[in-house]
C-alpha positions as CSV (number, residue, x, y, z in Angstrom):
1,X,-15.7,16.5,-65.6
2,X,-15.2,13.8,-68.2
3,X,-17.4,10.8,-67.6
4,X,-20.0,12.8,-65.6
5,X,-23.4,12.6,-67.1
6,X,-26.4,14.8,-66.3
7,X,-29.1,12.6,-64.9
8,X,-32.7,13.6,-65.5
9,X,-35.8,12.6,-63.7
10,X,-38.4,10.9,-65.8
11,X,-42.0,11.7,-64.9
12,X,-44.9,9.4,-65.5
13,X,-47.2,12.0,-67.1
14,X,-50.1,9.5,-67.3
15,X,-50.0,9.1,-63.4
16,X,-49.7,12.9,-63.0
17,X,-52.6,13.4,-65.3
18,X,-54.6,10.9,-63.3
19,X,-53.7,12.8,-60.1
20,X,-55.0,16.0,-61.7
21,X,-58.2,14.3,-62.8
22,X,-58.8,12.8,-59.3
23,X,-58.1,16.2,-57.6
24,X,-60.4,18.0,-60.1
25,X,-63.3,15.5,-59.5
26,X,-62.9,15.3,-55.8
27,X,-63.0,19.1,-55.6
28,X,-66.1,19.2,-57.8
29,X,-64.6,21.2,-60.6
30,X,-65.5,20.7,-64.2
31,X,-62.8,20.9,-66.8
32,X,-64.2,24.3,-67.8
33,X,-64.2,25.6,-64.3
34,X,-60.6,24.4,-63.6
35,X,-59.4,25.9,-66.9
36,X,-60.8,29.3,-65.9
37,X,-59.4,29.2,-62.4
38,X,-55.8,28.5,-63.6
39,X,-56.2,30.4,-66.9
40,X,-55.5,27.7,-69.4
41,X,-57.7,26.1,-72.1
42,X,-60.0,23.3,-71.5
43,X,-58.1,21.4,-74.1
44,X,-54.9,21.7,-72.0
45,X,-56.6,20.2,-69.0
46,X,-57.9,17.3,-71.1
47,X,-54.5,16.7,-72.5
48,X,-52.8,16.7,-69.1
49,X,-55.4,14.4,-67.7
50,X,-54.8,11.9,-70.5
51,X,-51.0,12.2,-70.0
52,X,-50.6,13.5,-73.6
53,X,-48.9,16.7,-72.4
54,X,-47.5,18.2,-69.3
55,X,-48.5,21.3,-67.4
56,X,-45.8,24.0,-67.2
57,X,-44.1,24.7,-63.9
58,X,-46.3,27.7,-63.4
59,X,-49.4,25.5,-63.8
60,X,-48.0,22.8,-61.6
61,X,-47.6,25.5,-58.9
62,X,-51.1,26.8,-59.5
63,X,-52.6,23.4,-59.2
64,X,-50.7,22.5,-56.0
65,X,-51.8,25.8,-54.5
66,X,-55.4,25.4,-55.6
67,X,-55.7,21.8,-54.3
68,X,-53.6,22.5,-51.2
69,X,-51.0,19.8,-51.9
70,X,-47.3,19.7,-52.2
71,X,-45.8,19.8,-55.7
72,X,-44.1,16.5,-55.1
73,X,-47.4,14.9,-54.1
74,X,-48.8,16.0,-57.5
75,X,-45.8,14.8,-59.5
76,X,-44.5,11.8,-57.7
77,X,-47.3,9.8,-56.2
78,X,-50.6,8.2,-57.2
79,X,-53.1,10.0,-55.0
80,X,-55.8,8.3,-53.0
81,X,-58.4,11.0,-53.0
82,X,-61.5,10.5,-51.0
């Protein structure tokens, strides 16, 4: 319809990268170990953690399954990991 605009959700990739980093550390994975588990390069993990790039949907699902968290918790919130 005229005047209707598609709205997109903007993600804070730096916060998501921080969540990935916190989850990796709290689960005692090195970057190399995590990259082997989810079958991506170490460079990709480093880039995600710095917020320079974003994991694919497949990798977001893999990360949420590995860390036993909901996808929206990974994407939408700053995690307080103990």
